[in-house]
GUVEX-570406 format. One record per residue (C-alpha): x, y, z; residue number from 1. Coordinates in steps of 0.001 Angstrom, whole numbers, plus 524288, in hexadecimal, padded with zeros to 5 digits. Example, Ala and Ser with C-alpha at 12.3 -4.5 7.8 and 13.67 -1.06 7.14 Angstrom:
REM GUVEX-570406
- c1 c2 c3 n
- 8300C 7EE6C 81E78 1
- 83566 7FBDC 81BE4 2
REM end
This chain:
REM GUVEX-570406
- c1 c2 c3 n
- 8AAE4 9BBC1 8004D 1
- 8A541 9C8FB 803D8 2
- 8A779 9CCBD 81211 3
- 89F36 9D69D 81972 4
- 8A337 9DA7F 8273F 5
- 89987 9DFFC 830FC 6
- 89CFD 9EDA4 8356C 7
- 8990C 9EA38 84360 8
- 8A1A8 9DE14 8442E 9
- 8AAE2 9DD7E 84FD2 10
- 8ACA9 9E410 85CEC 11
- 8A18C 9EC3F 8621F 12
- 8A431 9F81F 86A8A 13
- 8A2E5 9F0D2 87774 14
- 8ABF4 9E5CB 87382 15
- 8B611 9EF20 86DE7 16
- 8B5C9 9F6DF 87A8D 17
- 8B77F 9EAA4 882E3 18
- 8C2B9 9E57A 87A96 19
- 8C9D0 9F288 87AE3 20
- 8C81C 9F361 889AB 21
- 8CE02 9E5CE 88AF0 22
- 8D97F 9E945 88223 23
- 8DC1D 9F5AA 889F7 24
- 8DAC8 9EF09 8973E 25
- 8E8B1 9E96D 898AB 26
- 8EEA3 9F706 8974C 27
- 8E4B7 9FDF0 89FEA 28
- 8E0D6 9F4A9 8AAD8 29
- 8E6A3 9EB30 8B496 30
- 8EA3F 9DDD3 8AF3F 31
- 8E6DC 9D2DC 8AD76 32
- 8DB8D 9D662 8A489 33
- 8CF62 9CDE2 8A3EA 34
- 8C236 9CE56 89D52 35
- 8B6D9 9C8F8 8A51E 36
- 8B245 9BEA3 89BA5 37
- 8B542 9C045 88D1C 38
- 8B592 9CEDA 88A2A 39
- 8AE78 9CC72 87D55 40
- 8A9B1 9C068 87629 41
- 8B4E6 9BE6F 86CA6 42
- 8BF5A 9B3F5 86EA8 43
- 8C976 9BAB4 865F9 44
- 8C8D0 9C750 86DCA 45
- 8C98F 9BFB5 87A8A 46
- 8D593 9B87F 87565 47
- 8DBA3 9C5A7 87221 48
- 8D8F4 9CA4E 88008 49
- 8DF2A 9BDF0 88562 50
- 8EB7B 9C06E 87D75 51
- 8EC36 9CDDB 883C1 52
- 8EABB 9C858 89173 53
- 8DC56 9CBF4 89332 54
- 8D5AD 9BFCC 8987A 55
- 8C7B7 9BBDE 89B8A 56
- 8C335 9BB2F 8A9A9 57
- 8B7F6 9B17F 8AA6F 58
- 8B63A 9B0DC 8B93A 59
- 8B81D 9BB62 8C388 60
- 8C25A 9B76C 8CDA8 61
- 8C146 9BB47 8DBDB 62
- 8CD54 9C3AA 8DA1B 63
- 8D3AD 9C8EE 8CDE1 64
- 8DBEC 9D3CB 8C83B 65
- 8DD34 9DAF4 8BB75 66
- 8D2C6 9E052 8B266 67
- 8C63D 9DA2C 8AD74 68
- 8BED9 9DF65 8A1B8 69
- 8B042 9DD58 8A1F4 70
- 8AC3A 9D751 89501 71
- 8A4EE 9DF10 88A97 72
- 89883 9D78D 88DFA 73
- 898D2 9DCB5 89BF2 74
- 8979F 9D572 8A8E9 75
- 88DC6 9D5D2 8B40F 76
- 8908A 9E040 8BE6A 77
- 89364 9D5B2 8C88A 78
- 89E1E 9D00A 8BFF4 79
- 8A4DE 9DD19 8BE86 80
- 8A44A 9DEFC 8CD35 81
- 8AA2F 9D181 8CF96 82
- 8B581 9D4A3 8C686 83
- 8B86E 9E111 8CDF8 84
- 8B77F 9DA2E 8DB17 85
- 8C11E 9CFF1 8D64D 86
- 8CB1F 9DABB 8D459 87
- 8CA7F 9DCF9 8C5AA 88
- 8CA44 9EA19 8BEE7 89
- 8BDF3 9E973 8B69D 90
- 8BD5C 9F008 8A94A 91
- 8AFC4 9F033 8A390 92
- 8B00D 9ED3A 894F3 93
- 8A166 9EB12 89426 94
- 89BC9 9EFD8 88750 95
- 89500 9FD12 88942 96
- 888E6 9F784 88266 97
- 8883D 9ECAE 88C93 98
- 88A60 9F692 89780 99
- 87E65 9FDD9 89287 100
- 87607 9F191 893CA 101
- 87BAF 9EEEC 8A141 102
- 877B6 9FCAA 8A55C 103
- 869BF 9FAC7 8A067 104
- 86844 9EE2B 8A812 105
- 86E93 9F3BF 8B452 106
- 865E1 9FFD9 8B414 107
- 8595B 9F7F8 8B2D1 108
- 85D83 9ED81 8BC82 109
- 85D7D 9F825 8C6D7 110
- 84F27 9FA61 8C374 111
- 84C28 9EBD0 8C4F4 112
- 84A96 9E94D 8B675 113
- 84D0D 9DB8D 8B194 114
- 8575C 9DB4A 8A6D3 115
- 85503 9D27B 89B19 116
- 8616B 9D0FA 89323 117
- 85FB7 9CB7D 88570 118
- 86C35 9C425 882C3 119
- 8741A 9B7D4 88499 120
- 87346 9B40A 892E9 121
- 88157 9AF23 89364 122
- 88731 9BA8F 88BFB 123
- 890A4 9C2CC 89436 124
- 8895D 9CF65 89101 125
- 87C50 9C9C5 8957E 126
- 882B2 9C491 8A1F1 127
- 88800 9D230 8A4B4 128
- 87AAA 9D869 8A246 129
- 873EA 9CEB6 8AB3D 130
- 87D5E 9D2E3 8B5D8 131
- 877C5 9E0A2 8B536 132
- 869B9 9DBA5 8B58F 133
- 86B2B 9D459 8C269 134
- 860DE 9CA24 8C5EF 135
- 85724 9CF81 8BBFD 136
- 85F3A 9CD01 8AFDD 137
- 85AE2 9C397 8A539 138
- 86204 9BF71 898E6 139
- 85A0A 9BA9D 88D5A 140
- 85FF5 9B585 880DD 141
- 8537C 9B451 878E6 142
- 8461B 9BA72 87799 143
- 8402E 9ADDA 87CE8 144
- 84882 9AF01 8892E 145
- 84374 9BCDB 88B0B 146
- 83566 9B848 889C5 147
- 83791 9AE50 8948B 148
- 83BA4 9B88C 89E7F 149
- 83108 9BCBD 8A813 150
- 82BC8 9CA83 8A634 151
- 8324E 9D4B2 8AEC4 152
- 82C5F 9E117 8B456 153
- 83876 9E8A1 8B055 154
- 8429D 9E3F2 8A6C2 155
- 84C57 9E87E 89CB0 156
- 850A7 9E151 89080 157
- 85E69 9E308 88B31 158
- 8665D 9DB95 88126 159
- 87408 9D650 8815A 160
- 87B60 9E062 8794B 161
- 87EC4 9D63C 86EDD 162
- 87130 9D029 86E1C 163
- 86AC2 9CCF9 8611B 164
- 86362 9D92F 85D0B 165
- 8582F 9D1D3 8566E 166
- 85601 9C92C 8624A 167
- 855BE 9D4ED 86B72 168
- 84C02 9DBA1 86274 169
- 842D1 9D01C 86493 170
- 844F2 9D12D 87351 171
- 84162 9DF8F 87319 172
- 8352F 9DD0C 86B02 173
- 83061 9D24B 8743D 174
- 83361 9DA92 88036 175
- 82C00 9E635 87AC2 176
- 8200A 9DDB3 878A4 177
- 8202D 9D51A 884DA 178
- 82829 9DCD2 88EE3 179
- 825F7 9EB05 88B06 180
- 829C3 9EFE1 898A0 181
- 8379E 9EA95 89742 182
- 84242 9F460 893E8 183
- 8499A 9EFC5 887E3 184
- 85707 9F53F 8849E 185
- 85E30 9F470 8779B 186
- 86B6D 9EFED 87C78 187
- 870B6 9E89A 870B8 188
- 87D6B 9EF81 86D49 189
- 87C84 9F7D5 86100 190
- 888DB 9F116 85C4F 191
- 881E1 9E401 85D5E 192
- 875F7 9E95C 85638 193
- 87E36 9EEC6 84B20 194
- 88622 9E235 84A38 195
- 879EA 9D9C7 84966 196
- 87325 9E2D2 83FB4 197
- 87F1A 9E31F 83705 198
- 880CA 9D45D 836D7 199
- 87282 9D2FA 83294 200
- 8751B 9DC2E 8271F 201
- 88218 9D5A4 8241D 202
- 87BE6 9C826 823A9 203
- 872C3 9CCB9 818D5 204
- 87E44 9D0A1 81038 205
- 886D8 9C472 81151 206
- 885F8 9B5A9 81071 207
- 88BC2 9B30F 81DE6 208
- 89090 9BA81 829C2 209
- 89C67 9B76D 8320E 210
- 89A63 9BBA3 84027 211
- 8A752 9BD0E 84755 212
- 8A80E 9BC6A 85612 213
- 8A8BD 9B434 86259 214
- 89FC5 9A870 862E3 215
- 89BAB 9AC75 870AE 216
- 8989C 9BA72 86C8D 217
- 889F3 9BCAB 86D41 218
- 8898A 9C82D 863E0 219
- 891AE 9C0AD 859E4 220
- 888BA 9B4D1 85A81 221
- 87D0A 9BDA0 85860 222
- 88315 9C321 84BFC 223
- 8844D 9B556 846B2 224
- 87634 9B280 84AA3 225
- 87173 9BEB9 84388 226
- 87883 9BA94 83712 227
- 87291 9ACEE 837D5 228
- 86505 9B2DA 839D0 229
- 86679 9BA2B 82CE3 230
- 86896 9AD4A 825C5 231
- 876F8 9AFAB 822EF 232
- 881FA 9A6B3 82740 233
- 8891C 9AB28 8336D 234
- 896D0 9A6C4 83722 235
- 89A62 9A9FD 8453B 236
- 8A92F 9A928 846BF 237
- 8B2B2 9ADC0 85113 238
- 8BE68 9AE30 847E8 239
- 8C1AF 9ABF4 839AC 240
- 8C61F 99E1D 83D0B 241
- 8B7CB 99A12 83E52 242
- 8B44F 99E0C 83072 243
- 8B09C 9922E 82851 244
- 8B3B9 9948A 81A14 245
- 8AA03 98A3A 81595 246
- 89EEF 99157 81C7A 247
- 8A0AB 99D0F 81384 248
- 89E0F 99558 80729 249
- 894F7 99D3F 7FE8B 250
- 89659 9A98D 806CF 251
- 8986C 9B548 7FDF3 252
- 896F5 9BFF1 80838 253
- 899FF 9BEBB 816B2 254
- 8978F 9C84D 821B5 255
- 89FF6 9C975 82DC4 256
- 89BA1 9CEAB 83ADE 257
- 8A0B5 9CCFE 848A8 258
- 89C47 9CDA4 856A9 259
- 89EC5 9D92F 85F95 260
- 8AA38 9D246 8661A 261
- 8B14F 9CE2C 859AC 262
- 8BE3F 9D546 85758 263
- 8C1AE 9DB1A 84A3F 264
- 8CD64 9D25C 84824 265
- 8C4DF 9C61F 8488C 266
- 8BB6D 9CC0E 83EB0 267
- 8C6F2 9CF4E 835D8 268
- 8CBB7 9C13A 83657 269
- 8BE58 9BC58 83247 270
- 8BD9D 9C634 8272C 271
- 8CB24 9C238 8222E 272
- 8C78D 9B3C2 822B7 273
- 8BADB 9B5B6 81B35 274
- 8C1AA 9BE6C 8113E 275
- 8CABC 9B329 80DDE 276
- 8C01B 9A8D5 80CAF 277
- 8BEA5 9A2C0 7FF37 278
- 8B1CC 9A505 7F820 279
- 8AAE9 9988D 7F37D 280
- 8B6CF 99065 7F732 281
- 8C089 99892 7EF88 282
- 8C709 9A5B4 7F093 283
- 8BEB8 9AFAF 7E976 284
- 8C417 9BC36 7E3CE 285
- 8C04E 9C3AE 7F01F 286
- 8C7FB 9BA5B 7F8BF 287
- 8D3BE 9BAE3 7EFC0 288
- 8D331 9C9B6 7EF75 289
- 8D249 9CA64 7FE53 290
- 8DDDC 9C13F 7FFDB 291
- 8E605 9C96D 7F6A2 292
- 8E212 9D5CF 7FDDB 293
- 8E53B 9CF6A 80AD6 294
- 8F2C6 9CB75 8061D 295
- 8F5CC 9D932 8016C 296
- 8F162 9DEB2 80E87 297
- 8F88E 9D4B9 816FB 298
- 90573 9D6C5 80FE5 299
- 90391 9E5AC 80FC8 300
- 9061F 9E59F 80127 301
- 8F98A 9ED0B 7FEB6 302
- 8FC25 9F78B 808C5 303
- 909FD 9F930 8035F 304
- 9049B 9FAF4 7F59C 305
- 8FB90 A051C 7FB7F 306
- 90767 A0C56 800E3 307
- 90D56 A0C76 7F347 308
- 900AE A11E6 7EDB0 309
- 90028 A1C66 7F832 310
- 90E4B A202B 7F54C 311
- 90B2D A20EF 7E6C2 312
- 8FFA9 A29E0 7E9A5 313
- 907F0 A3253 7F2C4 314
- 91226 A34D3 7E840 315
- 907BB A3901 7DE8E 316
- 90145 A41BF 7E8AA 317
- 90E2A A48CF 7EADC 318
- 9115F A4A68 7DC46 319
- 91CF5 A4106 7DE0F 320
- 92291 A372D 7D487 321
- 91F5B A28E6 7D6E4 322
- 92A94 A22B2 7DE6C 323
- 92C64 A13E1 7DE63 324
- 93524 A1462 7EA9B 325
- 92AAF A1C4E 7F1C7 326
- 91FE7 A12BD 7EE19 327
- 92892 A0737 7F1C9 328
- 92C43 A0D2E 7FEE6 329
- 91DED A0F32 80256 330
- 919FA A015A 7FE89 331
- 92587 9FAD6 8053C 332
- 924E5 A02D1 811CC 333
- 9164B A008F 813A4 334
- 916DC 9F1E3 8113D 335
- 9227F 9F0D5 81A71 336
- 91C88 9F88D 8259F 337
- 90F1B 9F26D 8246F 338
- 91487 9E496 824A4 339
- 91D04 9E7C0 83075 340
- 91186 9EE15 83780 341
- 90954 9E1E3 8359F 342
- 91492 9D913 839B5 343
- 915FE 9E099 84677 344
- 90766 9E2FC 84838 345
- 9028E 9D4FD 847F0 346
- 8FC7C 9D650 8557B 347
- 8F1F3 9DF80 8509C 348
- 8F0EA 9D863 84392 349
- 8ED50 9CBF4 84AEF 350
- 8E09C 9D30C 84E2F 351
- 8DEFC 9DCBE 84312 352
- 8E308 9D3D7 837E2 353
- 8E61A 9C5CC 83BFD 354
- 8E8CD 9C1D4 82DD2 355
- 8F364 9CC13 82CE8 356
- 8F930 9C7E0 839EB 357
- 8F9D3 9B9B7 8354B 358
- 8FF93 9BDCF 82839 359
- 90A4C 9C5CB 82EB5 360
- 90D41 9BB29 838AB 361
- 90E0F 9B0CD 82E03 362
- 916D2 9B8D5 824F9 363
- 91E3D 9C0C2 82F1D 364
- 92BE2 9BE90 829B2 365
- 9285C 9C0CB 81B76 366
- 920B8 9CD25 81EAD 367
- 92BA2 9D25E 82749 368
- 93555 9D066 81C3C 369
- 92BDF 9D6D4 812BC 370
- 929F9 9E29B 81BAC 371
- 93885 9E4AE 81E14 372
- 93BDE 9E2FC 80FAA 373
- 9314D 9EC94 80B9D 374
- 93601 9F655 815D8 375
- 94410 9F551 81100 376
- 9401F 9F6B6 802B6 377
- 937B6 A0261 80663 378
- 943AB A090A 80C40 379
- 94B4D A061D 7FFD3 380
- 94086 A0C7F 7F7D8 381
- 9408F A183E 800EF 382
- 94F63 A1948 7FFA5 383
- 94DCA A1ACA 7F100 384
- 94490 A2627 7F3D4 385
- 94EFF A2D5D 7FB96 386
- 954CD A2D9B 8093B 387
- 949D8 A35AA 80F1F 388
- 93FC6 A2BBC 80A9A 389
- 94860 A2085 80F44 390
- 94A5C A25E3 81D01 391
- 93BF9 A2944 81E20 392
- 937CB A1B76 81A98 393
- 9422A A159B 82369 394
- 93D39 A1D8F 82EF3 395
- 92F4E A194A 82C0E 396
- 93399 A0B20 82B0E 397
- 93A7B A0BA8 83836 398
- 92E83 A11F1 83E41 399
- 925DB A0754 83875 400
- 92EB7 9FC4C 83D21 401
- 92F2C A01DE 84AE4 402
- 9206C A0396 84BF0 403
- 91E71 9F716 853D3 404
- 92BA9 9F72A 85AC2 405
- 92CEF 9FA66 86932 406
- 93512 A06DD 8685F 407
- 934C6 A0A23 876EC 408
- 9392F 9FEE2 87FD6 409
- 93089 9FB00 88B4F 410
- 93AC1 9FF5B 89527 411
- 93A3E A0D27 88FE1 412
- 92EC5 A15D4 893C6 413
- 92750 A0BD4 89C18 414
- 918BB A0C90 899CC 415
- 91A61 A1375 88CB4 416
- 91134 A0C9C 88309 417
- 9160A A1241 87620 418
- 92205 A09B5 873CF 419
- 91F8A A06ED 86571 420
- 91AEE A0FC9 85A91 421
- 90EF5 A0727 8593C 422
- 90B71 A0A41 86778 423
- 9085D A1849 863B2 424
- 8F993 A1977 861F3 425
- 8F5C5 A1A85 853B0 426
- 903E0 A1960 84F15 427
- 90122 A0E72 8455D 428
- 8F762 A15F1 83D12 429
- 8FEE7 A22C5 83D75 430
- 90C5F A1D16 83A6E 431
- 90762 A1484 82F5F 432
- 900C1 A2060 82959 433
- 90D03 A28C4 82A73 434
- 9157F A1DF5 824CC 435
- 90C71 A1C4F 81925 436
- 90C14 A2AF8 816F3 437
- 91ADA A2C7B 8171B 438
- 91E44 A207C 80F06 439
- 913E1 A226F 80479 440
- 913A4 A314C 8034D 441
- 91F57 A36A7 80AB8 442
- 92A5E A2E87 804D1 443
- 926F9 A31EC 7F6A5 444
- 9271B A4067 7FA45 445
- 93441 A3EF2 80128 446
- 93A6C A37BF 7F5C1 447
- 9359A A401D 7EA79 448
- 93C34 A4D61 7E832 449
- 92F04 A5290 7E3E0 450
- 9291F A4F4B 7F10B 451
- 9235C A5AA6 7F8B6 452
- 921F8 A5B50 8077C 453
- 913C7 A5FBF 80792 454
- 90ED4 A55E4 7FDA4 455
- 916F7 A4B29 80403 456
- 911F6 A4E33 811A3 457
- 903CF A4EC1 80D29 458
- 90583 A4213 80596 459
- 90AB9 A3B93 811FA 460
- 8FEBF A4080 8196C 461
- 8F5C8 A3B4A 80EC2 462
- 8FC20 A2DD1 80E44 463
- 8FD3F A2CEA 81D13 464
- 8EEF2 A30A3 81E79 465
- 8EAA2 A25BB 81556 466
- 8F376 A1C0B 81C55 467
- 8EE5C A2098 8298F 468
- 8E035 A1E21 825DA 469
- 8E390 A10F3 81FC8 470
- 8EABD A0C74 82C07 471
- 8E083 A11FB 83549 472
- 8D59D A0AC1 82E20 473
- 8DCA0 9FDEE 830E0 474
- 8DF1B A024D 83EDD 475
- 8D071 A0420 840C0 476
- 8CDD3 9F67E 83B6B 477
- 8D894 9F0F0 84431 478
- 8D4DD 9F7D2 850CA 479
- 8D1AD 9EB70 85859 480
- 8DE95 9E4A8 85587 481
- 8E68B 9F0FE 857EC 482
- 8DF3C 9F33F 864A0 483
- 8E243 9E582 86959 484
- 8F0F4 9E6B4 86733 485
- 8F14B 9F458 86D1D 486
- 8F3D3 9FC0C 860AB 487
- 8EE3A A09CB 861E7 488
- 8EA88 A0D6F 85410 489
- 8E38B A1A0D 850BA 490
- 8D615 A137A 84FB2 491
- 8D822 A0D8C 85D38 492
- 8DC0D A1ABD 862D3 493
- 8D0FC A2241 85C4D 494
- 8C6A5 A17DA 85ADE 495
- 8C19D A1323 84D9C 496
- 8B7E7 A1E39 84B66 497
- 8C1A1 A291A 84E0F 498
- 8CBE5 A21E2 84642 499
- 8C2B9 A2162 83A96 500
- 8C018 A2FEA 83C18 501
- 8CECF A3251 83C30 502
- 8D072 A2A4A 82FBA 503
- 8C5D6 A31ED 828CB 504
- 8CC57 A3E98 82D24 505
- 8D981 A3A12 827DD 506
- 8D379 A35E7 81AEB 507
- 8CC6D A42EB 819B0 508
- 8D92E A4A1C 81C64 509
- 8E038 A422A 811FA 510
- 8D5A3 A4508 80819 511
- 8D644 A53A9 80AD0 512
- 8E523 A5351 80A77 513
- 8E531 A4D2F 7FCF4 514
- 8DBBD A5728 7F75F 515
- 8E25B A6315 7FD62 516
- 8F020 A5E96 7F9A6 517
- 8EBDD A5BEA 7EBA7 518
- 8E4DC A6904 7EAC5 519
- 8F126 A6FDD 7EFBC 520
- 8F9D9 A68B1 7E5FC 521
- 9017E A6198 7F0AD 522
- 8FC20 A5481 7EC01 523
- 8F948 A506F 7DE1B 524
- 8EB37 A4F66 7D971 525
- 8EC1F A40F0 7DCD8 526
- 8E853 A4534 7EA98 527
- 8DA41 A4765 7E648 528
- 8D96F A3969 7E153 529
- 8DFDE A340A 7ED9F 530
- 8D4E9 A398D 7F5FF 531
- 8CE06 A2CEB 7F240 532
- 8D759 A255A 7FB26 533
- 8D301 A2B52 8082B 534
- 8C4F8 A2B0A 80331 535
- 8C6A7 A1C79 80052 536
- 8CB77 A19AE 80E26 537
- 8C0C7 A2249 813FA 538
- 8B6A0 A1A34 80CA6 539
- 8BC7B A0D7D 811D3 540
- 8BBF7 A1299 81FD2 541
- 8ADE6 A173E 81EA3 542
- 8A8FF A0AEE 817DD 543
- 8AFE0 A01F0 82177 544
- 8AA59 A0966 82D07 545
- 89CC0 A07D2 82752 546
- 89EEF 9F942 825CF 547
- 89E38 9FA15 816F7 548
- 8AC07 9F547 8148F 549
- 8B12F 9E767 8149C 550
- 8BBA9 9E46B 81EA4 551
- 8C737 9DB2E 81EE3 552
- 8D105 9DA99 813C5 553
- 8C891 9E29C 80A90 554
- 8C7CD 9EE33 813D3 555
- 8D660 9EDCD 816AA 556
- 8D9A0 9ECCC 8082B 557
- 8D0A8 9F823 804F6 558
- 8D709 A0102 80F20 559
- 8E4A8 9FD6B 80A52 560
- 8E01C A0077 7FC76 561
- 8DF9E A0EC9 8005F 562
- 8EDD7 A10B3 7FC6A 563
- 8EC8C A085D 7F024 564
- 8E18B A1180 7EC3F 565
- 8EA8D A1D45 7ED39 566
- 8F445 A167D 7E437 567
- 8E9DA A1312 7DA2C 568
- 8E4A0 A2103 7D9F6 569
- 8F260 A266E 7D8AF 570
- 8F56F A1D26 7CD79 571
- 8E9A4 A21A2 7C583 572
- 8EC9E A2FC9 7C8F7 573
- 8FA71 A2E20 7C395 574
- 8F517 A27F8 7B715 575
- 8EBC6 A32F2 7B3C2 576
- 8F3E8 A3E5D 7B8B7 577
REM end
């Protein structure tokens, strides 16, 4: 089954801002922390807040304490004032797009304009907007309801920011013809417009569309309505558990979109579930291929083979002889460290990759034994390369094992937040890159008498640069889960756009390094061929950003294939040399 994922699926700017403010609140404001009403319309996110001690305040008490976050939909001014009078610290997480509509209504209410709000009367955003309109506010859910309103001398017309664009277009056309003196404002959020336009295009390219999001989310329901209006089947689900396999009978291509309040980890679960669905009641070759790819990724076998390929390429770059101990050390160290990292990082995997979290929980003992055995065998391989290689790999192994350990006890340096290596901002991406560089390119140079410092150092930079971009790509995809568990990765510190710019800079540097080193004779001529590797990853980044790439297992497998590609190119280079 072909899967196409909408580029606009998931959190919009306003929802992302509100969620991040809620996650930051416990460390920055007085506790307990509340949200006034559900912060956003998504039960999974609200459950996550509850697990972190952030609860919903439905009614304002006469007296209270702590901090209350105003929901992304906003609240009437009187409600905010009541919260403050009750003794709460109020943090306004209202979406900036909603604030803009509030300001329009407030400004015109002072001039005695009636405010006509096109939206769902019971929706929290519309309730908040009516609060700014005062006694002259009117909510209409349909064009017919608008027609039934009496004509006003002065009036403005605004839309709920998540309103159906086509319906509001009809409202504007009728108003222009029958109430030309009304002031009409285009207040539908551009994110909503893009999301609705994209789902219309997507529906024309597939047999059915799965719309992921809360059942009480207005913008999510509208996406499903738009799909149905195109004549395609729409499946509105909150989680993958609601997918009915029988309903997809005869579906060859399926699109996936999601409401503005749907987190990435829920979308990923749905994608994984659909990927594994049988086609026509049996597993087709695509499903079998995806399952095989998924197994290789879950067990880290594929990434370990990639490390072996990268080590093979590094030896050829440096004019070194192929060393079986060096290749073995790279493969065994990487599979060991990656398994251990996932075993100790299941908190973020529960959001970023729930399948992986379940796999590691189910096979914890076997995977632990596999990781420790691989680590020990890797040290044996390094010992056969020489003492310098052995001690280097041992030091790296100790560093990797201590990454998640609390190295500074709580009683020492009270208030100091960096007690584990993982607490250092960006440490994950940087340390993984350095470890890959040393084990794949540095160890062969240390073990071979023909190894040179300059070529070895540049090879480490090259390998580390590729590993850095590979890890950072996954960090960008996993930003929501990492953010929830408090992990400060480089994309979280820089933001996704700056992080992507950094990755492109690193890839450009690697490409230039390969060409210059080959021209100077420091690297073999293989370097010119290996420029295809950073170009390959650059293309993946650009295509994915444009929404032209598939997601899920196929995207992950393609990124991990970066290192396999270097091995394949090196193999053919060695054949024809």
